[in-house]
N, C-alpha and C positions, 0 to 999 in steps of 0.2 A: 419191361421201361427204361432208358437208355438216358443218364443223368436228371431223370424227373421228369422229363418229357413224353408224351403219352404217345402211343399208335402210329411211331415211324422207323420202327427198329429194324425194319427194309430195308432203311437209307442209308441210317447207321453200318448196316451193315457189305453194303455195298461202300461206304467210305473205307474202311474197311479192307476189305479188298485190294481196291486202289492204291491204299498205301504203301501194305504186304510187297505190292507189284513195284510202286516208282514209279505211279504213274497219276500221283498228286495234279491235277491241270490246274493251270492258273485263274480260271474265272466259272461259275456257275451260275447258272440261273434258277431259283428256287420259286418254283411257281404251285398255285393251288390257294383256295377257300383263307379271307383271311381269318384269326383266330385258331387257326390250328397247329401254331408253335414255328412259323418257319424263322421268325425271328433269333428266338427263345436258343433254335438250335442250333442258326448258323454264328450262335453268341459262345456255347455252348464248344462246337468244333472246334470255335477260334480259338477257346480256353485248352483242349486237350492237346492242338498241335504246338500252342508254348509252351507247354507245360514241363521243367525243367527236370521232374521226376519219375515221371512215367512215357517210357518209348511212346510217340503219337501214333503210329502205327495200331495200337495196344485200342487207342479213343476212350481213354480212363486216364485223363489228368485225377492228380491225387486232392487238392483242394485244400493246398497246404500249403508248396512250395511256393515264394514270393509273387514269381509270375501266376499264377492261380488265384491268389489270392488280390493282384492290382484288376487280374481279367471279373471276375467274381463284384470288385468295390465299381469297374467301371471306371475306372485308372489307367489301364497298363498304358504306356505309350507305343505299341507296336498295334492295337485294336483301332482303328480309325472307324470313324463310324457318316455317314452320312445319313440326315431324312428331312423330308420334307416340311419345315416350319408350321403349324399349326394353322394360320395364321393367311399361309400359300397357299395355290393354287397347285403348285408345280414347283421342284426342287432348284434353287437360283443356280446361276452357273455360278458362283460368284464360290459358294459354296464346294466346288471340283475345281478348277482354277482360279482362285482370286478376283480384286475389284480395281478398276484405274492401274495406277501405278502400281497393284504386289500384284498385275493381272502374272497368272505362268510362276509364280513367286511363291505362293502358299495356295493354301488351295488340299484338298483331297489328292490329286494327281502330282500334286506338287509333295503332298508328306509321303505319299510309298514313295517314292528316289529315297526318302533320308536314309544311310542304315540305322537296319536295326540296334536300338536299345537294349535291351536286359534278353532280346532273343535271338534267334536267327533267320527270321522273318518275318514280313508288315500283311499285317489282313487289317482287310476294308471289308466293311459291311454299306453294302447301299442301300437302307430301305427307300419303303415307295418307289423302288425304280417304276410302277405304273406312271408315279407324274414326274419322271424327264421329260423334259421338250425336246424340240430335233436342235435346239443350242449346244441345251447340254451331250448329251446323247449324243454329238456328231463332237466335244471336246476329250467326252470318257475313252472314243473310240482311239484316238491313239495308245493310249494307255491300255486297253485291249489285247490293239496288237501286237505293241511291244512292251508286254510286263516287264519288270522290278524282278533281276535275281533272284526267288522262291517267295513271292509275294501270291497272294491270294485272294479272291475279289470275289466280295459274295452278294448277287444282285438279289432284294425282294424283291415280288412282284406276287400279283392274281393271276395273271393269262401271256403265255408268250407272243399269243397274237397283239397285247397291249403295246411290246415290245418294238425298236425299228430292227426294220433288219441285218441291220450287221452288227447289231448289239450279237440279235439273237444267234448269227451264224459264226461267232465269238465267246458262248457260252458254251458250258456246258449244261441242258436240261438239266434237271428234277425236281420230278412232280411233286408232291404231297398231298395227298388223300383227305379226304373232312372225317373226323372223327367218329366213333360210331356210337348210334344214342346214349347206351350204356358208361358209357367212358364222358361223354357230356355230360351223363346226370349226376357220376359220380363226382368229376371234377367242383360241381354246381355245389355238389352237397361239401364237399374236403374243403372247399377256398371260403365256405359262408354267406356263398348266393343267394342260399336258397338250404328252409333248413328242413320243410321234407320232403325226405321221399319222390314222395307219391308225384307231386307238383316236381320237381327236377324231373325226375320221368317225363313229365309231359312238358316241356318248356324245352327238355331235349330232344321228341320228335318233330318239332317245328328251327331247330335249330340248323340244320343240313348243318352238322358237321362242324358247328365255327362254334367256340368255346362266346368269338367274341358278339357275334349275334345271340347265341343264348344268353346273354348279360343284354343285350338292348330287350328280347322280350321280360325283362320283370316291372316291365314299366304295363300296370295295369290301364293304365288307359289304352296301352296301343288294340286291346282284345276289345275292348268295344268299338273301338273303331274298328279294327278289323269285318267284325260282323256286318255292320252296318256299311262297311265296303266292299263286301261282295257280294250283299245286295244290288247295292248303287251298279254294279262292272256286271251281273245277273239281271239287271232288267236293259232290254229296246227302246223303253220311252224316259231314261234318266236322263237329263235335264246336262247338258256341258255344262251350266253357269252354278245351279244350284250344287254338282259334284266338286267345283272349286272350288264354292264356298266353305263347302265342307270338309273339302282336305284341308285349305291354308288355315283352317278355327283350330283342325287336328294339331300342326307345326307351331302355332301360334299359340297355343297351350304347354309348348315345350317350356315357357318364358323368354325374354331376352336375349340371353344367349346363344350365340350362331351355330356353335355346333353343334346344339340340342335342338334345335331346329335342322337344324339339316342332315341330324338323325334320323327324325320321324319322317324327314321327305326323304328321304332312302329309306323309310322302312314304307310306304306307302306304295311308293316304284315297285321297290321288289313287289312287295304281296301284287301289284298288278302285272310286272314279268310274270310270274309265278301263276296266275288265271292266266294267264292269253297262251303262255304255255302248255297249262293243261287243254285248254280247249282245243289248243292245237294237233293236241293226241285223241280228243276226240273223236270230233271231226275226221282225223286221219284212220280212226278205229284201234288204235295202234293201246297199248295195255296201262293206267293209271297207275301217274306218280305224285300227285298231289295227295295231299291230306284230307279229308275227308270232307270239309268246309268247302276247300274249292273246289273238288269234286263233281260237289254238290252245286254248285253255283254254276259250274265250267257246263255241266250238261242241263242244268234249266238253258242259259244263254246260247248253247250250242241250238237250238228250239228253232230259233228265228236268226240266227246266225246264218246266210244266205253267201259270203266270200269267201267259203272252205276255209281247210285251214293254211293254206297260204295267206288267207286275211288277215285268221289268229295269229298267223309266225311273224309279221311287214307288221302289226299290234306291237309282239312283241317287242323286236329289232328298234318299236320307236322307241319303248321303254324304255332301255337300254340309254338309246342316247340321252335320254331324257336323267337314265342316272348319272352319266357320266357330264353331264351338265353341272348337277347339283355341287361337283367335285371342282369345278371352273368359277365356283362360284355366282354361278348367274342368278340374277334379278327374282329371286323365289314365283312371286305373284305371275310374273311373266311367266318362266319357265311352266307354271301349272295349269295355266289360260292356255298358254300354246299346244302342251303337250295330250291334254280332254280334247282342243279341238280338233288336232290333228289323232286321236282315236278314233274320232265321232266321224269322221271324213274315212275312216278306213271301211267304215260300216254302212254307211250314209250313201251309197251308194244303189246296194240293196234294201234297210233296214229303216224306217221316219224313224230319226232319232230327233225330242225335239229341243228347242233353244231356249 
């Protein structure tokens, strides 16, 4: 385990070899599931590169020098960070190049070109890179094409496909894998998120290797909704109207806070995506990957699903589209109604769906 970060020692070894050869790239794109430590890894790597007491190629920051202390406190002037604000669907362009009369005179791209203060290089961490819009990505592109000497840029996202081709082509891709279930279970206990080891192990099996998702699964109401929703998905006679009411009730029970409601809607969409992906595997005769509940529900639905695995994959793709719409702050009631209606339409040509 490197610097308290679980599961990514192979990536540490890759960076050590790169530094020993003097071939550190100027831009890296970290991709992988949310909640596996990509952002923390970028910050620890930045600390190691700027440590004054330990050679960078060792990637073992001392933790005691002034540079390390500032990095740990989040106040190092040579570590620049940009992330999507909590109330925005995209990273504002002003964070990259400034706004109004200050355009090109402030922002990340401007600050990267300033002389390093205590260190020998400047390091940028761009979180939520999935949420760069086209204008923001194009603003960043010039900096990626002609980076300042010694600068290193870490872009953090979930998928290379969610980045513009011009960004992907100028960054070295680093893939982060999901954490092992045993690791997730141990972290849940160590961090005081779950007291019982058996419960932690159960939650970890549903987490997809993400500590973030494991944390979301601590919501007891989710498990009640999960059972009834899978039964709804497995029933070919299910009513779109009633399903919409059921799902929106689950979302609204989270309270008035918008972030909590979005989290629950994401959970519902992710569960539905998993159901249709498992249905596609059942119909194609492929090995099962879903948990027991999803597997049973999908097998039940396969008995009346007549659009084949292609129809199931089309439904899963529509779920992924709905997931993106959640992050774009689309009206939730409208999103749910249109999404569920589209799912019904995918199967409607061959099965009777009551409305």
